[in-house]
N, C-alpha and C positions, 0 to 999 in steps of 0.2 A: 181258358188260358191257351195261348198258342204253343205249338210244339217247341219253338225256339226258346221261349221263356222257360218252359219246363226243363229243357236241356241245360240252359244257363244255370238254373237253380240246382240241378243235379251236379253240375260241374263245380259250383261253389261249395257244395257240401263235400264232394270228393276231395277237393283241394284243402278244405279246412282240416279234414281228418288226416290225409296223407302228408300234407306240408307240416302238420303238427308232429308226425312221427319223425320226419327228417330233423325238425327243429329240436325235438327231445334228444335225439342222438348227439347232434352238434352241441347243444346246450349242456348235456351231461358231461361230455368229454371236456369241453372248454372250462367247465366249472372247477376242474382240478388244477388249473394253471393260473399263474400270475396274470394280471390284467393285460400286459403287453403281449404275452403269448396267447391269451384267451382271444384277443381280437384277431390275431393271425389265424388261429384255428377256425374261428367263425368265418373269416374271409375265404380260406381254402375250402372249407366244408360247403359253403354256399356256392362258391365258384364251381366246384366239381359237380354239385347237384344241377346247376344251370347247364353245364356242358353236357352231362348225361341226359338231361331232359330234352335238350335240343336234338341230340343224336337219336334218342329213342323216338322222338316225335317225327323225325324224318323217315324212320324205319317202321312207323306205326302200322301200316297196312300189312306188312310182312309179319310183324310181331304178333298181331292179333290172330294169325293162323297157326301159331305154334302151340301145340298141346303140351302141357307139362311145364310151361315157362313160369307160371305162378308157383308151382311146387319148388322149382329151383330157387326162385326168389325167397320163398318162405324158409328154405333150408339155409340160405345165406343169412337171412335175418336171425335165425336161431344161433348161428355163430356170432353174430353181432351182439345178441343178448348176452351170450357167454362172456365176450370181451368186455362189454359194459359192466357186467357184474364184477369181473375180475379187476378191471382197471378203475372203476369209479365207485360202485356200491360197496365192494369189499374193503376199500380204503377208508370208508367213513367210520370214524371212531367217535364215540360219544364225547370224550373230553378234549380231544385235539382235532384241529382242522388242518389237514396237510395240503399244502399247495405245492404243486410240481413246477419245476422250472427248467428241467433238462431238455436238450435238443433231441435225444433219442426217444424220450417220452412224447415229445411233440410229433416226431415222425410216426410213431406208433399210433397216436391219436388221429393223425391225418389219414393214415392207411385204413384204420377202422372206419372212419367217416366215409372214405372213398368207396369201400366195399358196401357199406350200408346205403350210400347214395346210389350205387348201381341198382340195387334191389328196389329201393323205395322210388327212385326216379322211373324205373321201368314200370312199377306198379302204378304210379301216378299217371304216367302217359297212357298206359293200357286202360285205366279207369276213365280218364278224361276222354280218350279217343273212342272208347266204347259208348260213352254217354253222348258225345258230340255227333256220332254217326258221320254223315258227309258234310257237316257244317264246319269247314276248316277255320273260318274266322273265329268261331266259338272255341274251337280247339286251341287256337293261338292265344285267345283271351285267358282260357283256363290255365295254360302253361305259365303265362306271365303272372297271373294271380297267385299261383302256387309258389313262385319264386319270391314274390313280395311278402306273402304270408310267412314263408320259411325264414326269410331274413329277419323279419321283425320278431317272430316268436323265438328264434334261437337265442337272441340276446336276453330277452325277458326270462326264458327258462333257465339260462345259465345263471343269471342274477338270483333267481328264486332258489335254485339248488344251493348256491353259496350261502344264502341266508337260512334256508330251511332244508337241511340235508336229506330229510325223509322223503322229499319230493322225488329224489333219484329212484326210490323204489317204485313210485307210481309210474314214472317214465319207463322203467324196466318192464313192468307188467303190461303197459300199453303196447310196447314194441313186441313183447312176447305174444300178446293177443293177435296182433297183425300177422306175425309170422305163422302162428297156428291156423289162423283164418285162411291165409293164402294156401297153406298146405292142404287143409281140409277141402277148400273149394275146388282145387285142382284135382285132388284124389277123387272127390265126388264126381267131377266131370269125366275123369278117366274111367271110372267104374261104369258109366253109362254106355260106353262104347264096347 
C-alpha cells in the first residue's frame, strides 16, 4: 500500500470521528427546536464549522507547533459538555417532549455551537494536517470530506434525538470522551518535556 493511500485512509477515519462530534453537538442542540429553527441552527452550525476549518487549515503549519493547544481545546469542550447537559439533556423529561421556539434560546444554541466548532474544527484540522504531512491536496480533500460528513450527520442525529431522546446521553458521553482524550494527550506530551 502506498503512503498516499495510507494517509487518505487515516484522514477518512479522522474525519468520521471528528465530524461526528461536530454533528452530535449541532444535532443535539437543534433537536430542542421547532423544525424551522432547527434548520437555521444546523445551517449556522455547519457554516461556522466550515469557516473555522478554512481558517485553521490556512494556519495549520503554525498551529502544529503550539504546545498545549489540544489542552485548551479539551477544556473548551468540557464547557460545551456542561452546556449540552444543561440545555439539552437536562430538559429531557420522560412524559413530555419540550420543543423550544424562542430567539434568545436560538442565540444561545448558536453561541454554544460556535464555541464547540472552534475546538472541534481546530482538532479536525490538526488531526488531518498531522496525517496529511506535506500532501496538501489530501489535506484539502480531508477538510471537504469532514464538512460533507458533518452536514449529513447533523440532520440525522437531530432527527434521531427527537425520536429517541436517550441518544442525547450517548452524544454527551462521546463529546466528553473527546474532551478528556484531548486533555490527556496534551498533558502527556507536556510531561515529556
